[in-house]
A tleap script that builds the chain and sets N, CA, C and O, in Angstrom:
source leaprc.protein.ff14SB
mol = sequence {
  NMET ASN HIE PHE GLU SER ILE GLU ALA HIE
  SER THR ASN VAL GLU PRO VAL GLY VAL CYS
  ASP GLU ASN SER ASP VAL LEU GLU ASN LEU
  PRO LEU ASP ALA SER ALA LYS ARG PHE ILE
  ARG LEU SER ASP LEU LEU LEU GLU LYS PRO
  ASP LEU ALA ILE ILE THR THR PRO SER GLY
  LEU HIE PRO LYS GLN CYS ILE HIE ALA ALA
  ARG ALA GLY ILE HIE VAL MET THR GLU LYS
  PRO MET ALA THR ARG TRP ASN ASP GLY LEU
  ARG ILE VAL ALA LYS VAL TRP SER HIE LEU
  ARG SER CSER
}
set mol.1.N position { 65.720 144.741 76.840 }
set mol.1.CA position { 66.945 145.212 76.109 }
set mol.1.C position { 68.208 144.285 76.027 }
set mol.1.O position { 68.772 144.207 77.119 }
set mol.2.N position { 68.739 143.639 75.135 }
set mol.2.CA position { 70.141 143.402 75.171 }
set mol.2.C position { 71.099 144.294 75.204 }
set mol.2.O position { 70.761 145.375 74.723 }
set mol.3.N position { 72.589 144.209 75.749 }
set mol.3.CA position { 73.547 145.001 75.984 }
set mol.3.C position { 73.618 145.681 74.618 }
set mol.3.O position { 73.493 146.905 74.595 }
set mol.4.N position { 73.804 145.017 73.485 }
set mol.4.CA position { 73.912 145.687 72.089 }
set mol.4.C position { 73.082 146.707 71.840 }
set mol.4.O position { 73.340 147.767 71.270 }
set mol.5.N position { 71.874 146.261 72.386 }
set mol.5.CA position { 70.882 147.437 71.884 }
set mol.5.C position { 70.982 148.862 72.669 }
set mol.5.O position { 70.744 149.964 72.174 }
set mol.6.N position { 71.459 148.540 74.239 }
set mol.6.CA position { 71.493 149.515 74.814 }
set mol.6.C position { 72.804 150.730 74.494 }
set mol.6.O position { 72.883 151.916 74.812 }
set mol.7.N position { 73.824 149.743 73.659 }
set mol.7.CA position { 75.009 150.405 73.497 }
set mol.7.C position { 74.823 151.515 72.094 }
set mol.7.O position { 75.473 152.531 71.848 }
set mol.8.N position { 73.888 150.999 71.455 }
set mol.8.CA position { 72.959 151.363 70.093 }
set mol.8.C position { 72.426 152.513 70.495 }
set mol.8.O position { 72.683 153.520 69.836 }
set mol.9.N position { 71.480 152.613 71.788 }
set mol.9.CA position { 70.675 153.379 72.062 }
set mol.9.C position { 71.351 154.781 72.692 }
set mol.9.O position { 70.766 155.864 72.644 }
set mol.10.N position { 72.696 154.585 73.299 }
set mol.10.CA position { 73.461 155.054 73.890 }
set mol.10.C position { 74.581 155.716 73.385 }
set mol.10.O position { 75.348 156.398 74.065 }
set mol.11.N position { 74.700 155.430 71.725 }
set mol.11.CA position { 75.803 155.779 71.025 }
set mol.11.C position { 76.293 157.030 70.736 }
set mol.11.O position { 77.092 157.233 69.822 }
set mol.12.N position { 75.700 158.187 71.731 }
set mol.12.CA position { 75.923 159.633 71.603 }
set mol.12.C position { 77.053 159.702 72.813 }
set mol.12.O position { 77.894 160.589 72.959 }
set mol.13.N position { 76.874 158.671 73.544 }
set mol.13.CA position { 77.790 158.874 75.458 }
set mol.13.C position { 78.596 158.017 75.280 }
set mol.13.O position { 79.660 158.284 75.837 }
set mol.14.N position { 78.590 156.842 74.613 }
set mol.14.CA position { 79.274 155.357 74.510 }
set mol.14.C position { 79.909 155.097 73.117 }
set mol.14.O position { 79.422 155.140 71.987 }
set mol.15.N position { 81.042 154.840 73.529 }
set mol.15.CA position { 82.039 154.295 71.890 }
set mol.15.C position { 82.672 152.743 72.203 }
set mol.15.O position { 83.736 152.680 72.818 }
set mol.16.N position { 82.136 151.760 71.857 }
set mol.16.CA position { 82.722 150.931 72.219 }
set mol.16.C position { 84.101 150.306 71.593 }
set mol.16.O position { 84.192 150.166 70.374 }
set mol.17.N position { 85.025 149.985 72.352 }
set mol.17.CA position { 86.436 149.917 71.608 }
set mol.17.C position { 86.678 148.599 71.567 }
set mol.17.O position { 87.537 148.127 70.823 }
set mol.18.N position { 85.786 147.731 72.534 }
set mol.18.CA position { 86.171 146.374 72.137 }
set mol.18.C position { 85.092 145.405 72.369 }
set mol.18.O position { 83.949 145.776 72.634 }
set mol.19.N position { 85.417 144.220 72.279 }
set mol.19.CA position { 84.419 142.832 73.061 }
set mol.19.C position { 84.873 141.424 72.856 }
set mol.19.O position { 85.170 140.773 71.855 }
set mol.20.N position { 84.829 141.162 74.184 }
set mol.20.CA position { 85.594 139.790 74.223 }
set mol.20.C position { 84.769 139.025 74.765 }
set mol.20.O position { 83.909 139.295 75.603 }
set mol.21.N position { 85.186 137.459 73.996 }
set mol.21.CA position { 84.703 136.111 74.023 }
set mol.21.C position { 85.200 135.248 73.646 }
set mol.21.O position { 85.714 135.445 72.545 }
set mol.22.N position { 85.357 134.019 74.149 }
set mol.22.CA position { 86.197 133.106 74.103 }
set mol.22.C position { 86.020 131.997 72.881 }
set mol.22.O position { 86.696 131.000 72.628 }
set mol.23.N position { 84.749 132.600 72.163 }
set mol.23.CA position { 83.859 131.990 70.865 }
set mol.23.C position { 84.075 132.591 69.959 }
set mol.23.O position { 83.413 133.603 69.728 }
set mol.24.N position { 85.098 132.168 69.113 }
set mol.24.CA position { 85.139 133.209 67.785 }
set mol.24.C position { 83.931 133.070 67.516 }
set mol.24.O position { 83.260 134.071 67.768 }
set mol.25.N position { 83.481 132.357 67.170 }
set mol.25.CA position { 82.062 131.910 66.044 }
set mol.25.C position { 81.047 133.236 66.906 }
set mol.25.O position { 80.189 133.859 66.280 }
set mol.26.N position { 81.297 133.463 68.202 }
set mol.26.CA position { 80.075 134.497 68.506 }
set mol.26.C position { 80.777 136.006 68.447 }
set mol.26.O position { 80.145 137.045 68.253 }
set mol.27.N position { 82.300 135.907 68.665 }
set mol.27.CA position { 82.806 137.236 68.066 }
set mol.27.C position { 82.304 137.639 66.654 }
set mol.27.O position { 81.903 138.770 66.381 }
set mol.28.N position { 82.361 136.684 65.854 }
set mol.28.CA position { 82.112 137.266 64.624 }
set mol.28.C position { 80.924 138.050 64.514 }
set mol.28.O position { 80.890 139.204 64.085 }
set mol.29.N position { 79.859 137.320 64.954 }
set mol.29.CA position { 78.290 137.470 64.698 }
set mol.29.C position { 77.923 138.846 65.669 }
set mol.29.O position { 76.727 139.138 65.690 }
set mol.30.N position { 78.677 139.550 66.320 }
set mol.30.CA position { 78.323 139.863 67.149 }
set mol.30.C position { 78.154 141.511 66.231 }
set mol.30.O position { 78.922 142.034 65.424 }
set mol.31.N position { 76.638 142.041 66.854 }
set mol.31.CA position { 76.309 143.381 66.336 }
set mol.31.C position { 77.125 144.769 66.663 }
set mol.31.O position { 76.733 145.766 67.270 }
set mol.32.N position { 78.206 144.534 66.143 }
set mol.32.CA position { 79.309 145.951 66.414 }
set mol.32.C position { 79.753 146.417 65.129 }
set mol.32.O position { 79.969 145.732 64.130 }
set mol.33.N position { 79.880 147.834 65.286 }
set mol.33.CA position { 80.652 148.426 63.717 }
set mol.33.C position { 82.142 147.707 63.799 }
set mol.33.O position { 82.761 147.091 64.666 }
set mol.34.N position { 82.361 148.074 62.573 }
set mol.34.CA position { 84.076 147.806 62.258 }
set mol.34.C position { 85.061 148.635 63.514 }
set mol.34.O position { 86.111 148.125 63.907 }
set mol.35.N position { 84.716 149.532 63.880 }
set mol.35.CA position { 85.690 150.230 64.921 }
set mol.35.C position { 85.903 149.371 66.300 }
set mol.35.O position { 86.908 149.581 66.979 }
set mol.36.N position { 85.166 148.637 66.597 }
set mol.36.CA position { 85.098 147.814 68.001 }
set mol.36.C position { 86.249 146.489 67.641 }
set mol.36.O position { 85.975 145.697 66.739 }
set mol.37.N position { 87.170 146.395 68.213 }
set mol.37.CA position { 87.968 145.494 67.914 }
set mol.37.C position { 87.052 144.204 68.608 }
set mol.37.O position { 86.043 144.425 69.278 }
set mol.38.N position { 87.589 142.799 68.327 }
set mol.38.CA position { 87.085 141.718 68.992 }
set mol.38.C position { 88.528 140.848 69.203 }
set mol.38.O position { 89.511 140.571 68.515 }
set mol.39.N position { 88.007 140.572 70.686 }
set mol.39.CA position { 89.477 139.785 71.372 }
set mol.39.C position { 88.755 138.272 71.856 }
set mol.39.O position { 87.555 138.069 71.674 }
set mol.40.N position { 89.571 137.359 72.427 }
set mol.40.CA position { 89.670 135.947 72.841 }
set mol.40.C position { 90.009 136.231 74.093 }
set mol.40.O position { 89.337 135.668 74.957 }
set mol.41.N position { 91.051 137.103 74.518 }
set mol.41.CA position { 91.162 136.998 75.871 }
set mol.41.C position { 91.189 138.401 76.070 }
set mol.41.O position { 91.643 139.340 75.417 }
set mol.42.N position { 90.335 138.252 77.586 }
set mol.42.CA position { 90.421 139.898 78.578 }
set mol.42.C position { 91.786 140.551 78.439 }
set mol.42.O position { 91.892 141.712 78.046 }
set mol.43.N position { 92.660 139.920 78.711 }
set mol.43.CA position { 94.003 140.866 78.858 }
set mol.43.C position { 94.365 141.443 77.710 }
set mol.43.O position { 94.897 142.552 77.668 }
set mol.44.N position { 94.046 140.582 76.476 }
set mol.44.CA position { 94.287 141.875 75.623 }
set mol.44.C position { 93.347 142.791 75.030 }
set mol.44.O position { 93.574 143.619 74.147 }
set mol.45.N position { 92.008 142.484 75.762 }
set mol.45.CA position { 91.047 143.876 75.445 }
set mol.45.C position { 91.474 144.994 76.451 }
set mol.45.O position { 91.495 146.186 76.144 }
set mol.46.N position { 91.907 144.361 78.035 }
set mol.46.CA position { 92.590 145.597 78.688 }
set mol.46.C position { 93.671 146.597 78.302 }
set mol.46.O position { 93.828 147.789 78.567 }
set mol.47.N position { 94.489 145.556 77.460 }
set mol.47.CA position { 95.609 146.705 77.059 }
set mol.47.C position { 95.233 147.661 76.001 }
set mol.47.O position { 96.120 148.427 75.623 }
set mol.48.N position { 93.928 147.754 75.397 }
set mol.48.CA position { 93.286 148.649 74.765 }
set mol.48.C position { 93.467 149.815 75.989 }
set mol.48.O position { 94.400 150.569 75.709 }
set mol.49.N position { 92.902 150.102 77.091 }
set mol.49.CA position { 92.797 150.958 78.171 }
set mol.49.C position { 91.379 151.856 78.230 }
set mol.49.O position { 91.117 153.038 78.453 }
set mol.50.N position { 90.607 150.648 77.907 }
set mol.50.CA position { 88.951 151.389 77.718 }
set mol.50.C position { 88.902 152.034 79.160 }
set mol.50.O position { 89.470 151.592 80.158 }
set mol.51.N position { 88.096 153.192 79.075 }
set mol.51.CA position { 87.900 153.828 80.374 }
set mol.51.C position { 86.685 153.202 80.918 }
set mol.51.O position { 86.187 153.827 81.855 }
set mol.52.N position { 86.030 152.024 80.528 }
set mol.52.CA position { 85.316 150.833 81.358 }
set mol.52.C position { 85.126 149.530 80.936 }
set mol.52.O position { 84.691 149.441 79.787 }
set mol.53.N position { 85.319 148.516 81.512 }
set mol.53.CA position { 85.256 147.448 81.315 }
set mol.53.C position { 83.682 146.724 81.771 }
set mol.53.O position { 83.521 146.624 82.987 }
set mol.54.N position { 82.763 146.323 81.058 }
set mol.54.CA position { 81.246 146.134 81.150 }
set mol.54.C position { 81.172 144.229 81.220 }
set mol.54.O position { 81.005 143.558 80.201 }
set mol.55.N position { 81.313 143.703 82.433 }
set mol.55.CA position { 81.451 142.225 82.837 }
set mol.55.C position { 79.925 141.997 82.285 }
set mol.55.O position { 79.059 142.770 82.695 }
set mol.56.N position { 79.543 140.870 81.287 }
set mol.56.CA position { 78.300 140.631 81.290 }
set mol.56.C position { 78.646 138.816 81.064 }
set mol.56.O position { 77.974 138.139 80.285 }
set mol.57.N position { 79.335 138.471 81.560 }
set mol.57.CA position { 79.789 136.986 81.931 }
set mol.57.C position { 78.567 136.113 82.810 }
set mol.57.O position { 77.519 136.633 83.192 }
set mol.58.N position { 78.885 134.930 82.996 }
set mol.58.CA position { 77.938 134.400 83.807 }
set mol.58.C position { 78.554 134.801 85.585 }
set mol.58.O position { 79.695 134.515 85.948 }
set mol.59.N position { 77.694 135.374 86.335 }
set mol.59.CA position { 77.863 135.504 87.463 }
set mol.59.C position { 79.148 135.344 88.117 }
set mol.59.O position { 79.837 136.246 88.592 }
set mol.60.N position { 79.541 133.395 88.076 }
set mol.60.CA position { 80.440 133.027 88.326 }
set mol.60.C position { 81.706 133.154 88.016 }
set mol.60.O position { 82.686 132.816 88.680 }
set mol.61.N position { 81.643 133.786 86.711 }
set mol.61.CA position { 83.040 134.409 86.403 }
set mol.61.C position { 83.523 135.760 86.792 }
set mol.61.O position { 84.648 136.128 86.453 }
set mol.62.N position { 82.424 136.806 87.753 }
set mol.62.CA position { 82.351 138.087 87.390 }
set mol.62.C position { 83.927 138.527 88.470 }
set mol.62.O position { 84.790 139.292 88.042 }
set mol.63.N position { 83.988 137.999 89.572 }
set mol.63.CA position { 85.251 138.247 90.376 }
set mol.63.C position { 86.428 138.074 89.964 }
set mol.63.O position { 87.311 138.871 90.279 }
set mol.64.N position { 86.674 136.983 89.168 }
set mol.64.CA position { 87.935 136.680 88.543 }
set mol.64.C position { 87.932 138.083 87.707 }
set mol.64.O position { 88.582 139.082 88.014 }
set mol.65.N position { 87.128 137.954 86.672 }
set mol.65.CA position { 87.209 139.193 85.473 }
set mol.65.C position { 87.418 140.510 86.471 }
set mol.65.O position { 88.593 140.875 86.480 }
set mol.66.N position { 86.800 141.063 87.058 }
set mol.66.CA position { 86.452 142.646 87.797 }
set mol.66.C position { 87.649 142.679 88.439 }
set mol.66.O position { 88.122 143.792 88.668 }
set mol.67.N position { 88.266 141.678 88.792 }
set mol.67.CA position { 89.636 141.721 89.915 }
set mol.67.C position { 90.594 142.138 88.467 }
set mol.67.O position { 91.182 143.219 88.474 }
set mol.68.N position { 90.702 141.225 87.261 }
set mol.68.CA position { 91.587 141.584 86.329 }
set mol.68.C position { 91.932 142.573 86.166 }
set mol.68.O position { 93.057 143.019 86.388 }
set mol.69.N position { 90.307 143.514 85.415 }
set mol.69.CA position { 90.207 144.611 85.141 }
set mol.69.C position { 90.415 145.743 86.128 }
set mol.69.O position { 90.772 146.788 85.584 }
set mol.70.N position { 90.289 145.788 87.353 }
set mol.70.CA position { 90.611 146.770 88.222 }
set mol.70.C position { 92.383 146.528 88.340 }
set mol.70.O position { 92.964 147.585 88.095 }
set mol.71.N position { 93.217 145.514 88.621 }
set mol.71.CA position { 94.533 145.459 88.468 }
set mol.71.C position { 94.973 146.148 87.334 }
set mol.71.O position { 96.054 146.720 87.479 }
set mol.72.N position { 94.325 146.268 86.035 }
set mol.72.CA position { 94.969 146.805 85.060 }
set mol.72.C position { 94.325 148.669 84.600 }
set mol.72.O position { 94.138 149.355 83.595 }
set mol.73.N position { 94.194 148.775 86.135 }
set mol.73.CA position { 93.648 150.512 86.251 }
set mol.73.C position { 92.336 150.680 85.341 }
set mol.73.O position { 92.054 151.782 84.872 }
set mol.74.N position { 91.504 149.483 85.096 }
set mol.74.CA position { 90.050 149.838 84.325 }
set mol.74.C position { 89.064 149.743 85.177 }
set mol.74.O position { 89.021 148.740 85.889 }
set mol.75.N position { 87.912 150.901 85.314 }
set mol.75.CA position { 86.869 150.849 86.017 }
set mol.75.C position { 85.882 149.739 85.389 }
set mol.75.O position { 85.675 149.401 84.223 }
set mol.76.N position { 85.445 149.380 86.408 }
set mol.76.CA position { 84.130 148.082 86.191 }
set mol.76.C position { 82.958 148.392 86.653 }
set mol.76.O position { 82.698 149.049 87.661 }
set mol.77.N position { 81.939 147.697 85.572 }
set mol.77.CA position { 80.617 147.692 85.863 }
set mol.77.C position { 80.565 146.289 85.672 }
set mol.77.O position { 81.310 145.644 84.934 }
set mol.78.N position { 79.697 145.876 86.337 }
set mol.78.CA position { 79.167 144.219 86.068 }
set mol.78.C position { 77.407 143.671 86.291 }
set mol.78.O position { 76.904 143.651 87.414 }
set mol.79.N position { 76.985 143.443 85.605 }
set mol.79.CA position { 75.481 142.808 85.535 }
set mol.79.C position { 74.921 142.405 87.194 }
set mol.79.O position { 75.721 142.913 87.981 }
set mol.80.N position { 74.357 142.027 87.569 }
set mol.80.CA position { 73.840 141.815 88.888 }
set mol.80.C position { 73.330 139.803 88.575 }
set mol.80.O position { 72.732 139.215 87.673 }
set mol.81.N position { 73.945 139.404 89.807 }
set mol.81.CA position { 74.605 139.678 91.084 }
set mol.81.C position { 76.202 139.891 90.663 }
set mol.81.O position { 76.655 139.457 89.604 }
set mol.82.N position { 76.997 140.628 91.657 }
set mol.82.CA position { 78.315 140.873 91.272 }
set mol.82.C position { 78.934 139.585 91.439 }
set mol.82.O position { 79.732 139.096 90.639 }
set mol.83.N position { 78.598 139.135 92.344 }
set mol.83.CA position { 79.219 137.654 92.740 }
set mol.83.C position { 77.939 136.679 93.177 }
set mol.83.O position { 76.760 136.866 93.477 }
set mol.84.N position { 78.754 135.633 93.058 }
set mol.84.CA position { 77.501 134.411 93.487 }
set mol.84.C position { 77.976 134.024 95.099 }
set mol.84.O position { 77.279 133.230 95.731 }
set mol.85.N position { 79.129 134.595 95.688 }
set mol.85.CA position { 79.404 134.222 97.206 }
set mol.85.C position { 79.589 135.579 97.322 }
set mol.85.O position { 79.677 136.399 96.407 }
set mol.86.N position { 79.662 135.832 98.974 }
set mol.86.CA position { 79.981 136.815 99.688 }
set mol.86.C position { 81.155 137.320 99.581 }
set mol.86.O position { 81.283 138.485 99.205 }
set mol.87.N position { 82.541 136.309 99.982 }
set mol.87.CA position { 83.795 136.530 99.972 }
set mol.87.C position { 84.030 136.685 98.398 }
set mol.87.O position { 84.847 137.603 98.462 }
set mol.88.N position { 83.950 136.542 97.611 }
set mol.88.CA position { 84.191 136.703 95.955 }
set mol.88.C position { 83.504 138.623 96.106 }
set mol.88.O position { 84.114 139.596 95.660 }
set mol.89.N position { 82.615 138.660 96.588 }
set mol.89.CA position { 82.209 140.059 96.093 }
set mol.89.C position { 82.923 141.050 97.459 }
set mol.89.O position { 83.075 142.270 97.393 }
set mol.90.N position { 83.192 140.423 98.325 }
set mol.90.CA position { 84.232 141.320 99.348 }
set mol.90.C position { 85.668 141.749 98.401 }
set mol.90.O position { 86.215 142.848 98.308 }
set mol.91.N position { 85.977 140.614 97.847 }
set mol.91.CA position { 87.614 140.487 97.142 }
set mol.91.C position { 87.215 141.439 95.831 }
set mol.91.O position { 88.181 141.920 95.240 }
set mol.92.N position { 86.237 141.674 95.452 }
set mol.92.CA position { 85.910 142.706 93.765 }
set mol.92.C position { 86.270 143.999 94.681 }
set mol.92.O position { 87.127 144.862 94.491 }
set mol.93.N position { 84.977 143.788 96.137 }
set mol.93.CA position { 84.910 145.700 96.461 }
set mol.93.C position { 86.673 145.903 97.016 }
set mol.93.O position { 87.120 147.048 96.950 }
set mol.94.N position { 87.275 145.175 97.356 }
set mol.94.CA position { 88.358 145.174 97.921 }
set mol.94.C position { 89.398 145.818 97.153 }
set mol.94.O position { 89.997 146.849 97.458 }
set mol.95.N position { 89.598 144.886 95.813 }
set mol.95.CA position { 90.279 145.136 94.667 }
set mol.95.C position { 90.113 146.440 94.364 }
set mol.95.O position { 91.085 147.170 94.559 }
set mol.96.N position { 89.043 146.950 93.901 }
set mol.96.CA position { 88.241 148.172 93.133 }
set mol.96.C position { 88.774 148.916 94.012 }
set mol.96.O position { 89.751 149.459 93.496 }
set mol.97.N position { 88.590 149.357 95.517 }
set mol.97.CA position { 88.938 149.915 96.181 }
set mol.97.C position { 90.578 150.488 96.515 }
set mol.97.O position { 91.036 151.629 96.561 }
set mol.98.N position { 91.124 149.311 96.692 }
set mol.98.CA position { 92.306 149.437 96.398 }
set mol.98.C position { 92.934 150.412 95.354 }
set mol.98.O position { 93.639 151.391 95.600 }
set mol.99.N position { 92.501 149.904 94.038 }
set mol.99.CA position { 92.937 150.865 92.903 }
set mol.99.C position { 92.566 152.136 93.221 }
set mol.99.O position { 93.503 152.933 93.270 }
set mol.100.N position { 91.313 152.630 93.488 }
set mol.100.CA position { 90.641 153.962 93.631 }
set mol.100.C position { 91.847 154.751 94.723 }
set mol.100.O position { 92.419 155.837 94.640 }
set mol.101.N position { 91.881 154.099 95.324 }
set mol.101.CA position { 93.039 154.718 96.050 }
set mol.101.C position { 94.361 155.341 95.927 }
set mol.101.O position { 94.827 156.415 96.309 }
set mol.102.N position { 94.934 154.092 95.117 }
set mol.102.CA position { 96.156 154.045 94.586 }
set mol.102.C position { 96.303 155.403 93.353 }
set mol.102.O position { 97.325 156.003 93.020 }
set mol.103.N position { 95.034 155.567 92.920 }
set mol.103.CA position { 95.160 156.335 91.334 }
set mol.103.C position { 94.822 157.696 92.021 }
set mol.103.O position { 94.756 158.727 91.351 }
savepdb mol mol.pdb
quit
């Protein structure tokens, strides 16, 4: 099941506020209702202050994006693997933990 099918299946508990992709053609063709905004930049999506950022990009991009979301005060969920290098995984955990302690 892909992510959008999962969102639809759980629509009574999940409300997508936005989706981000650097490719505008991809954004235009995503199966989301009109209430979900589309963003080219992650930083713009994070300004919407979603409860959760679900990172579904290639795993090599996860550390940078997870840390960016955590710094914005947004909870983060990633696909596995969380990171492809041990130190990147540690950086994610340290940044998220730091955010949780300061909240």
